[in-house]
N, CA, C and O atoms as a DFTB+ gen file, in Angstrom:
324 C
 N C O
     1  1      -6.387       2.993      44.650
     2  2      -7.811       2.746      44.756
     3  2      -8.800       4.088      45.228
     4  3      -8.990       4.505      46.371
     5  1      -9.400       4.646      43.820
     6  2     -10.222       5.821      44.586
     7  2     -12.010       5.433      44.769
     8  3     -12.630       4.701      43.998
     9  1     -12.419       5.926      45.622
    10  2     -13.907       5.794      45.948
    11  2     -14.356       7.192      45.527
    12  3     -13.703       8.156      45.927
    13  1     -15.710       7.415      44.541
    14  2     -16.247       8.241      44.705
    15  2     -17.880       7.968      44.526
    16  3     -18.301       7.311      43.573
    17  1     -18.656       8.473      45.423
    18  2     -20.071       8.254      45.077
    19  2     -20.522       6.826      45.232
    20  3     -21.517       6.452      44.611
    21  1     -19.735       5.844      46.164
    22  2     -20.024       4.684      46.472
    23  2     -19.462       3.710      45.270
    24  3     -19.762       2.517      45.300
    25  1     -18.556       4.292      44.104
    26  2     -18.045       3.532      43.106
    27  2     -16.179       3.163      43.400
    28  3     -15.348       3.915      43.909
    29  1     -16.043       2.167      43.021
    30  2     -14.287       1.861      43.048
    31  2     -13.698       2.163      41.827
    32  3     -14.283       1.831      40.796
    33  1     -12.728       2.688      41.786
    34  2     -11.676       3.128      40.543
    35  2     -10.897       2.335      41.186
    36  3     -10.749       2.357      42.408
    37  1     -10.124       1.277      40.103
    38  2      -8.583       0.307      40.522
    39  2      -7.817       0.910      39.645
    40  3      -8.319       1.066      38.532
    41  1      -6.661       1.329      39.827
    42  2      -5.379       1.037      39.083
    43  2      -4.950      -0.209      38.917
    44  3      -4.683      -1.004      39.818
    45  1      -4.871      -0.413      37.607
    46  2      -4.187      -1.668      37.134
    47  2      -2.983      -1.573      36.552
    48  3      -2.912      -0.788      35.607
    49  1      -1.947      -2.205      36.885
    50  2      -0.719      -1.793      36.163
    51  2      -0.246      -3.609      35.494
    52  3       0.441      -4.419      36.117
    53  1      -0.733      -3.777      34.406
    54  2      -0.766      -5.331      33.945
    55  2       0.827      -5.620      33.198
    56  3       1.543      -4.942      32.461
    57  1       0.914      -6.630      33.654
    58  2       2.363      -7.299      33.096
    59  2       2.370      -8.291      32.096
    60  3       1.417      -9.034      32.329
    61  1       3.013      -8.680      31.051
    62  2       2.170      -9.490      29.741
    63  2       3.649     -10.326      29.646
    64  3       4.674      -9.644      29.672
    65  1       3.768     -11.948      29.527
    66  2       4.797     -12.323      29.048
    67  2       4.390     -13.171      27.902
    68  3       3.419     -13.890      27.667
    69  1       5.522     -12.821      27.243
    70  2       5.094     -13.665      25.927
    71  2       5.664     -14.664      25.658
    72  3       6.027     -15.394      26.581
    73  1       5.906     -14.992      24.397
    74  2       6.446     -16.929      24.102
    75  2       7.708     -16.954      24.487
    76  3       8.036     -18.035      24.976
    77  1       8.803     -15.883      24.428
    78  2      10.287     -16.354      25.036
    79  2      10.197     -16.509      26.314
    80  3      11.171     -17.053      26.834
    81  1       8.952     -16.069      27.300
    82  2       9.058     -16.322      28.702
    83  2       9.471     -15.008      29.407
    84  3       9.283     -14.782      30.603
    85  1       9.975     -14.287      28.649
    86  2      10.489     -12.690      29.054
    87  2       9.413     -11.917      29.333
    88  3       8.361     -12.368      28.880
    89  1       9.326     -10.805      29.986
    90  2       8.537      -9.578      30.509
    91  2       8.705      -8.847      28.827
    92  3       9.629      -8.763      28.018
    93  1       7.434      -8.458      28.860
    94  2       7.457      -7.386      27.808
    95  2       7.564      -5.871      28.389
    96  3       6.864      -5.548      29.349
    97  1       8.370      -5.044      27.841
    98  2       8.325      -3.721      28.446
    99  2       7.032      -2.907      27.707
   100  3       6.719      -1.803      28.154
   101  1       6.425      -3.382      26.769
   102  2       5.192      -2.608      26.194
   103  2       3.941      -3.395      26.693
   104  3       4.361      -4.532      26.902
   105  1       2.966      -3.361      26.907
   106  2       1.886      -3.625      27.271
   107  2       1.136      -4.572      25.646
   108  3       0.297      -4.142      24.855
   109  1       1.751      -5.723      25.648
   110  2       0.961      -6.318      24.793
   111  2       0.012      -6.755      24.959
   112  3      -0.147      -7.625      25.815
   113  1      -1.084      -6.243      24.097
   114  2      -2.838      -6.464      24.115
   115  2      -3.194      -5.955      25.370
   116  3      -4.042      -6.522      26.060
   117  1      -2.510      -4.742      25.790
   118  2      -2.895      -4.273      27.170
   119  2      -4.378      -3.466      26.925
   120  3      -5.465      -3.567      27.493
   121  1      -3.840      -2.527      25.685
   122  2      -5.540      -1.918      25.502
   123  2      -6.696      -2.552      25.326
   124  3      -7.778      -2.093      25.694
   125  1      -6.526      -3.712      24.718
   126  2      -7.600      -4.766      24.611
   127  2      -7.989      -5.092      25.660
   128  3      -9.200      -5.183      25.864
   129  1      -7.085      -5.355      26.608
   130  2      -7.563      -5.894      28.255
   131  2      -8.170      -4.780      29.034
   132  3      -9.193      -5.034      29.670
   133  1      -7.707      -3.659      29.064
   134  2      -8.095      -2.676      29.717
   135  2      -9.605      -2.313      29.100
   136  3     -10.372      -1.775      29.898
   137  1     -10.094      -2.559      27.757
   138  2     -11.245      -1.830      27.185
   139  2     -12.440      -3.330      27.572
   140  3     -13.670      -3.359      27.530
   141  1     -11.770      -4.065      27.813
   142  2     -12.660      -5.432      28.248
   143  2     -13.011      -4.934      29.450
   144  3     -14.207      -4.700      29.621
   145  1     -12.088      -4.671      30.509
   146  2     -12.366      -4.680      32.346
   147  2     -13.355      -3.489      32.233
   148  3     -14.399      -3.374      32.875
   149  1     -12.922      -2.729      31.427
   150  2     -14.006      -1.306      31.427
   151  2     -15.509      -1.586      30.872
   152  3     -16.465      -1.014      31.397
   153  1     -15.672      -2.463      29.823
   154  2     -16.602      -2.948      29.591
   155  2     -17.708      -3.702      30.500
   156  3     -18.931      -3.562      30.470
   157  1     -16.884      -4.575      31.348
   158  2     -17.800      -5.124      32.350
   159  2     -17.997      -4.277      33.375
   160  3     -19.139      -4.346      33.830
   161  1     -17.279      -3.497      33.904
   162  2     -17.403      -2.269      34.846
   163  2     -18.483      -1.409      34.448
   164  3     -19.161      -1.024      35.401
   165  1     -18.864      -0.968      33.243
   166  2     -19.770      -0.005      32.693
   167  2     -21.002      -0.683      33.129
   168  3     -21.225      -1.892      33.188
   169  1     -22.038       0.679      33.532
   170  2     -23.333       0.362      33.955
   171  2     -24.112       1.554      32.881
   172  3     -23.930       2.772      32.886
   173  1     -24.949       0.810      32.059
   174  2     -25.175      -0.036      32.241
   175  2     -24.446      -1.133      30.996
   176  3     -23.944      -0.889      29.899
   177  1     -24.687      -2.552      31.838
   178  2     -23.637      -3.708      30.948
   179  2     -24.195      -4.017      29.759
   180  3     -25.336      -4.459      29.624
   181  1     -23.223      -3.740      28.668
   182  2     -23.655      -4.257      27.467
   183  2     -22.954      -5.406      27.157
   184  3     -21.779      -5.370      26.792
   185  1     -23.618      -6.460      27.281
   186  2     -23.009      -7.922      27.090
   187  2     -22.384      -7.864      25.293
   188  3     -21.197      -7.756      24.984
   189  1     -23.161      -7.932      24.647
   190  2     -23.073      -8.152      23.015
   191  2     -21.395      -6.978      23.045
   192  3     -20.303      -7.521      22.881
   193  1     -21.464      -5.914      23.199
   194  2     -20.236      -5.274      23.421
   195  2     -19.088      -5.562      23.684
   196  3     -18.061      -5.331      23.045
   197  1     -19.363      -6.505      25.434
   198  2     -18.427      -7.036      25.821
   199  2     -17.873      -8.416      25.228
   200  3     -16.680      -8.714      25.282
   201  1     -18.707      -9.104      24.744
   202  2     -18.475     -10.321      24.086
   203  2     -17.091     -10.001      22.994
   204  3     -15.993     -10.556      22.950
   205  1     -17.748      -8.702      22.040
   206  2     -16.942      -8.175      20.944
   207  2     -15.218      -8.312      21.286
   208  3     -14.205      -8.842      20.830
   209  1     -15.695      -7.401      22.471
   210  2     -14.334      -6.871      22.905
   211  2     -13.390      -8.029      23.664
   212  3     -12.167      -7.892      23.694
   213  1     -14.220      -9.467      24.427
   214  2     -13.513     -10.589      24.623
   215  2     -12.555     -11.063      23.411
   216  3     -11.354     -11.330      23.396
   217  1     -13.548     -11.065      22.397
   218  2     -13.112     -11.635      21.020
   219  2     -11.881     -10.831      20.459
   220  3     -10.840     -11.470      20.302
   221  1     -11.892      -9.797      20.215
   222  2     -10.778      -9.160      19.925
   223  2      -9.627      -9.229      21.046
   224  3      -8.485      -9.439      20.636
   225  1      -9.821      -9.079      22.358
   226  2      -8.648      -9.652      22.782
   227  2      -7.795     -11.096      23.061
   228  3      -6.722     -11.466      23.537
   229  1      -8.950     -11.622      22.469
   230  2      -8.380     -13.471      22.347
   231  2      -7.426     -13.158      21.024
   232  3      -6.208     -13.334      21.015
   233  1      -8.264     -12.625      19.832
   234  2      -7.575     -12.608      18.414
   235  2      -6.074     -12.001      18.930
   236  3      -5.170     -12.821      18.768
   237  1      -5.707     -10.873      19.447
   238  2      -4.672     -10.222      20.106
   239  2      -3.598     -11.284      20.609
   240  3      -2.557     -11.520      19.996
   241  1      -3.968     -11.879      21.766
   242  2      -3.317     -12.976      22.719
   243  2      -2.891     -13.904      21.569
   244  3      -1.719     -14.279      21.563
   245  1      -3.929     -14.416      20.354
   246  2      -3.388     -15.111      19.921
   247  2      -2.240     -14.730      18.995
   248  3      -1.120     -15.232      18.902
   249  1      -2.788     -13.733      18.342
   250  2      -1.743     -13.322      17.464
   251  2      -0.118     -12.554      17.580
   252  3       0.803     -12.361      16.786
   253  1      -0.374     -12.256      19.056
   254  2       0.773     -11.551      19.946
   255  2       1.794     -12.928      20.370
   256  3       3.024     -12.939      20.416
   257  1       1.061     -13.797      20.589
   258  2       1.736     -15.268      21.019
   259  2       1.508     -14.810      22.809
   260  3       2.400     -15.162      23.581
   261  1       0.461     -14.141      23.290
   262  2       1.079     -13.697      24.902
   263  2       0.143     -15.335      25.789
   264  3      -0.924     -15.949      25.782
   265  1       1.661     -15.322      26.500
   266  2       0.966     -17.087      27.062
   267  2       0.725     -16.339      28.327
   268  3      -0.063     -17.178      28.763
   269  1       0.773     -15.179      29.550
   270  2       0.015     -14.968      30.549
   271  2      -0.021     -13.422      30.843
   272  3       0.836     -12.704      30.329
   273  1      -0.911     -12.940      31.589
   274  2      -1.291     -11.623      31.730
   275  2      -1.337     -11.685      33.730
   276  3      -2.043     -12.329      34.504
   277  1      -0.232     -10.690      33.945
   278  2      -0.394     -10.726      35.685
   279  2      -0.497      -9.241      36.080
   280  3      -0.354      -8.450      35.147
   281  1      -0.706      -8.765      37.218
   282  2      -0.916      -7.799      37.516
   283  2       0.742      -7.665      38.696
   284  3       1.256      -8.467      39.475
   285  1       1.094      -6.288      38.286
   286  2       2.476      -6.208      38.905
   287  2       2.017      -5.561      40.390
   288  3       1.032      -4.931      40.773
   289  1       3.252      -6.052      41.024
   290  2       2.967      -5.579      42.426
   291  2       3.385      -4.001      42.247
   292  3       4.147      -3.447      41.455
   293  1       2.405      -3.420      43.525
   294  2       2.660      -2.113      43.886
   295  2       2.956      -1.946      45.400
   296  3       2.191      -2.507      46.185
   297  1       3.746      -1.399      45.764
   298  2       3.976      -1.052      47.436
   299  2       2.604      -0.252      47.483
   300  3       1.997       0.507      46.728
   301  1       2.359      -0.971      49.140
   302  2       1.005       0.012      49.188
   303  2       1.208       1.177      49.601
   304  3       2.220       1.468      50.238
   305  1       0.091       2.192      49.244
   306  2      -0.176       3.331      49.773
   307  2      -0.278       3.938      51.214
   308  3      -0.986       3.242      51.943
   309  1       0.151       4.857      51.710
   310  2       0.134       5.168      52.870
   311  2      -1.140       6.239      53.036
   312  3      -1.076       7.386      52.593
   313  1      -2.084       5.806      53.604
   314  2      -3.353       6.353      53.448
   315  2      -3.582       7.604      54.393
   316  3      -3.452       7.266      55.569
   317  1      -3.899       9.008      54.231
   318  2      -4.060       9.706      55.707
   319  2      -4.880       9.620      56.666
   320  3      -6.046       9.241      56.560
   321  1      -4.321       9.972      57.681
   322  2      -5.334       9.414      58.705
   323  2      -6.091      10.596      59.393
   324  3      -6.948      10.368      60.247
């Protein structure tokens, strides 16, 4: 996580589980999820655009039969003192 001028940049690693229950190697609907997250974080907030991106993500989830999104655990980074 980086901070710059009072803003925080979060780096997320998404893990998706498909219909077979197994973890997907490629981030299924990952780009759609990332686009939506970036939309809600943008300023000024464009609600119409974000609703459109939400619909796009929902369609992808239905088409690819994604059952669950989760964040992959990352080891804590050591911060310099």
